[in-house]
Backbone as numpy.savetxt, mean C-alpha at the origin, in Angstrom:
# Nx Ny Nz CAx CAy CAz Cx Cy Cz
-33.13 -11.45 19.64 -31.93 -10.81 20.11 -30.67 -11.37 19.45
-30.81 -12.28 18.51 -29.65 -12.83 17.82 -29.24 -11.96 16.63
-29.95 -10.91 16.39 -29.64 -10.02 15.27 -28.30 -9.33 15.51
-28.06 -8.85 16.72 -26.83 -8.12 17.01 -25.58 -8.96 16.77
-25.48 -10.19 17.31 -24.29 -11.00 17.01 -24.12 -11.28 15.52
-25.22 -11.52 14.82 -25.13 -11.78 13.38 -24.63 -10.55 12.64
-25.10 -9.38 13.05 -24.66 -8.13 12.44 -23.17 -7.92 12.68
-22.72 -8.18 13.89 -21.30 -8.04 14.21 -20.45 -8.96 13.34
-20.88 -10.19 13.19 -20.13 -11.14 12.37 -20.10 -10.71 10.90
-21.20 -10.19 10.42 -21.26 -9.72 9.04 -20.31 -8.56 8.82
-20.31 -7.59 9.73 -19.42 -6.44 9.61 -17.96 -6.87 9.68
-17.66 -7.79 10.55 -16.30 -8.30 10.66 -15.88 -8.98 9.36
-16.75 -9.77 8.79 -16.44 -10.47 7.53 -16.23 -9.48 6.39
-17.05 -8.45 6.33 -16.90 -7.44 5.28 -15.58 -6.71 5.40
-15.20 -6.34 6.61 -13.94 -5.63 6.77 -12.76 -6.53 6.44
-12.85 -7.80 6.73 -11.77 -8.74 6.46 -11.62 -9.02 4.96
-12.68 -8.87 4.20 -12.62 -9.14 2.76 -12.29 -7.90 1.95
-12.02 -6.79 2.60 -11.63 -5.60 1.88 -12.79 -4.74 1.43
-13.98 -4.96 1.95 -15.12 -4.15 1.57 -15.28 -2.93 2.48
-14.33 -2.71 3.34 -14.40 -1.56 4.24 -14.27 -0.28 3.42
-14.78 0.80 3.96 -14.73 2.07 3.26 -13.29 2.58 3.17
-12.97 3.32 2.10 -11.63 3.89 1.96 -11.31 4.81 3.13
-10.07 4.83 3.52 -9.62 5.66 4.63 -8.57 6.65 4.15
-8.69 7.93 4.54 -7.67 8.91 4.19 -6.33 8.55 4.82
-5.26 8.97 4.19 -3.92 8.73 4.67 -3.37 10.05 5.20
-2.82 10.02 6.42 -2.45 11.25 7.12 -0.99 11.65 7.00
-0.26 11.12 6.06 1.12 11.53 5.88 1.93 10.48 5.14
3.18 10.86 4.83 4.04 9.97 4.06 4.35 8.68 4.80
4.54 8.75 6.11 4.83 7.54 6.89 3.65 6.56 6.85
2.45 7.10 6.99 1.25 6.26 6.90 1.11 5.70 5.48
1.44 6.50 4.48 1.38 6.02 3.09 2.34 4.86 2.87
3.51 4.93 3.49 4.47 3.82 3.38 3.87 2.54 3.96
3.25 2.64 5.11 2.66 1.46 5.74 1.56 0.87 4.86
0.74 1.72 4.28 -0.34 1.26 3.40 0.24 0.58 2.16
1.24 1.21 1.54 1.84 0.65 0.33 2.53 -0.68 0.62
3.26 -0.76 1.72 3.95 -2.01 2.07 2.93 -3.13 2.24
1.86 -2.83 2.96 0.82 -3.85 3.18 0.21 -4.31 1.86
-0.13 -3.36 1.00 -0.79 -3.69 -0.26 0.12 -4.46 -1.21
1.34 -3.97 -1.38 2.26 -4.59 -2.33 2.67 -5.99 -1.87
3.01 -6.14 -0.60 3.41 -7.47 -0.13 2.25 -8.44 -0.16
1.05 -7.98 0.15 -0.12 -8.86 0.09 -0.35 -9.34 -1.34
-0.32 -8.42 -2.28 -0.56 -8.79 -3.68 0.52 -9.71 -4.24
1.73 -9.56 -3.74 2.84 -10.39 -4.25 3.07 -11.65 -3.42
2.26 -11.82 -2.38 2.40 -13.00 -1.54 3.68 -13.02 -0.73
4.13 -11.86 -0.30 5.37 -11.74 0.46 5.08 -11.31 1.89
5.96 -11.65 2.82 5.79 -11.11 4.18 6.16 -9.63 4.19
5.56 -8.86 5.06 5.85 -7.42 5.15 7.33 -7.18 5.41
7.98 -8.11 6.11 9.40 -7.98 6.41 10.30 -8.07 5.19
9.74 -8.43 4.05 10.51 -8.48 2.81 10.97 -7.07 2.40
10.20 -6.07 2.82 10.53 -4.68 2.48 11.53 -4.14 3.50
12.67 -3.69 3.01 13.71 -3.15 3.87 13.44 -1.69 4.23
12.95 -0.95 3.24 12.68 0.47 3.50 11.72 1.03 2.48
11.12 2.11 2.88 10.22 2.88 2.02 10.81 4.28 1.91
10.90 4.76 0.70 11.46 6.09 0.45 10.38 7.03 -0.07
9.78 7.84 0.82 8.76 8.80 0.36 9.41 9.85 -0.54
8.67 10.28 -1.55 9.18 11.25 -2.51 8.49 12.60 -2.39
7.81 12.83 -1.27 7.09 14.09 -1.07 5.61 13.93 -1.35
5.03 14.95 -1.94 3.60 14.93 -2.28 3.43 15.39 -3.72
2.42 14.86 -4.39 2.18 15.23 -5.78 0.70 15.10 -6.12
0.03 16.22 -6.29 -1.35 16.25 -6.77 -2.29 15.28 -6.04
-2.25 15.29 -4.73 -3.16 14.45 -3.96 -2.65 13.04 -3.70
-1.39 12.78 -3.99 -0.79 11.46 -3.80 0.50 11.59 -2.99
0.86 10.48 -2.35 2.17 10.34 -1.73 2.95 9.34 -2.58
3.81 9.81 -3.48 4.62 8.87 -4.26 5.76 8.34 -3.39
6.15 7.10 -3.65 7.20 6.48 -2.84 7.84 5.31 -3.58
9.00 4.90 -3.12 9.68 3.72 -3.66 9.83 2.70 -2.53
9.66 1.44 -2.87 9.87 0.36 -1.89 11.11 -0.42 -2.29
11.90 -0.77 -1.28 13.14 -1.53 -1.51 13.14 -2.78 -0.65
13.61 -3.89 -1.24 13.72 -5.16 -0.54 15.07 -5.25 0.16
15.20 -6.23 1.04 16.49 -6.52 1.66 17.40 -7.15 0.63
18.68 -6.89 0.75 19.68 -7.55 -0.08 20.09 -8.82 0.64
19.84 -9.96 0.04 20.13 -11.25 0.67 21.43 -11.88 0.15
22.18 -11.15 -0.63 23.42 -11.65 -1.23 24.60 -10.80 -0.75
25.81 -11.26 -1.05 27.00 -10.48 -0.72 27.08 -9.21 -1.56
26.62 -9.32 -2.79 26.65 -8.19 -3.71 25.29 -8.10 -4.39
24.66 -6.96 -4.32 23.33 -6.79 -4.91 23.33 -5.65 -5.91
22.49 -5.81 -6.90 22.19 -4.70 -7.79 21.08 -3.90 -7.12
20.15 -3.45 -7.87 19.03 -2.71 -7.32 18.09 -3.63 -6.55
17.62 -3.16 -5.43 16.61 -3.90 -4.66 15.26 -3.20 -4.75
15.14 -2.27 -5.70 13.89 -1.52 -5.87 12.77 -2.47 -6.26
11.70 -2.45 -5.48 10.51 -3.29 -5.74 9.52 -2.57 -6.63
9.74 -1.29 -6.83 8.85 -0.51 -7.67 8.54 0.85 -7.07
7.91 1.66 -7.89 7.49 3.00 -7.49 5.97 2.98 -7.38
5.47 3.53 -6.31 4.04 3.49 -6.02 3.56 4.85 -5.55
2.25 5.02 -5.53 1.66 6.26 -5.01 0.40 5.88 -4.23
0.22 6.53 -3.10 -0.95 6.31 -2.27 -1.81 7.57 -2.33
-3.06 7.40 -2.72 -3.98 8.54 -2.81 -4.31 9.01 -1.40
-4.11 10.29 -1.14 -4.31 10.86 0.20 -5.74 10.67 0.71
-6.71 10.85 -0.15 -8.11 10.85 0.30 -8.69 9.47 0.54
-8.13 8.45 -0.11 -8.74 7.12 -0.01 -7.80 6.01 0.46
-6.49 6.25 0.39 -5.54 5.21 0.75 -5.34 4.16 -0.35
-5.93 4.38 -1.52 -5.73 3.45 -2.63 -4.28 3.52 -3.10
-3.74 2.39 -3.54 -2.34 2.33 -3.97 -2.30 2.14 -5.50
-1.43 2.91 -6.12 -1.26 2.89 -7.57 0.21 2.67 -7.91
0.47 2.18 -9.11 1.83 2.24 -9.63 2.12 3.72 -9.86
3.39 4.11 -9.76 3.75 5.51 -9.99 4.62 5.60 -11.23
4.20 6.44 -12.18 4.95 6.67 -13.41 6.01 7.73 -13.09
7.25 7.29 -12.93 8.32 8.18 -12.53 8.60 9.23 -13.61
8.52 8.83 -14.86 8.80 9.76 -15.96 7.75 10.86 -16.05
6.48 10.47 -15.99 5.39 11.44 -16.12 5.01 12.09 -14.80
5.53 11.54 -13.69 5.22 12.04 -12.35 3.71 12.06 -12.10
3.08 10.91 -12.41 1.65 10.77 -12.17 1.32 9.30 -11.90
0.16 9.04 -11.29 -0.20 7.66 -10.99 -0.53 6.88 -12.25
-0.20 5.60 -12.20 -0.55 4.67 -13.25 -1.72 3.80 -12.79
-1.71 2.54 -13.16 -2.82 1.64 -12.77 -2.92 1.45 -11.25
-4.15 1.31 -10.78 -4.40 1.03 -9.37 -4.05 -0.42 -9.09
-3.43 -0.67 -7.95 -3.14 -2.04 -7.55 -4.41 -2.68 -7.00
-4.79 -3.78 -7.61 -5.99 -4.49 -7.18 -5.64 -5.94 -6.92
-6.57 -6.64 -6.33 -6.34 -8.05 -6.00 -6.06 -8.86 -7.18
């Protein structure tokens, strides 16, 4: 009867390491949350580092968006952290090529 607890621990470990199955994204707001989590995790920043997410609509199965940091100075230039796109069907996050209006490289660990 120890199989069930071991199975539960294994599933928990897999989900914590990012081996969980891809999840569809249900809108631009959800895409912002996914992108903020992914970008801040990869850059080693707290989620609160992002001041706002600016969704750019929809494009060929993606939610393109821009992330902006807080301005911590009296005078700031651009606080743009980059342009990203979240794939609707999987929730994967990509760099977004603003000029070509298409996804670039996928953000990975």
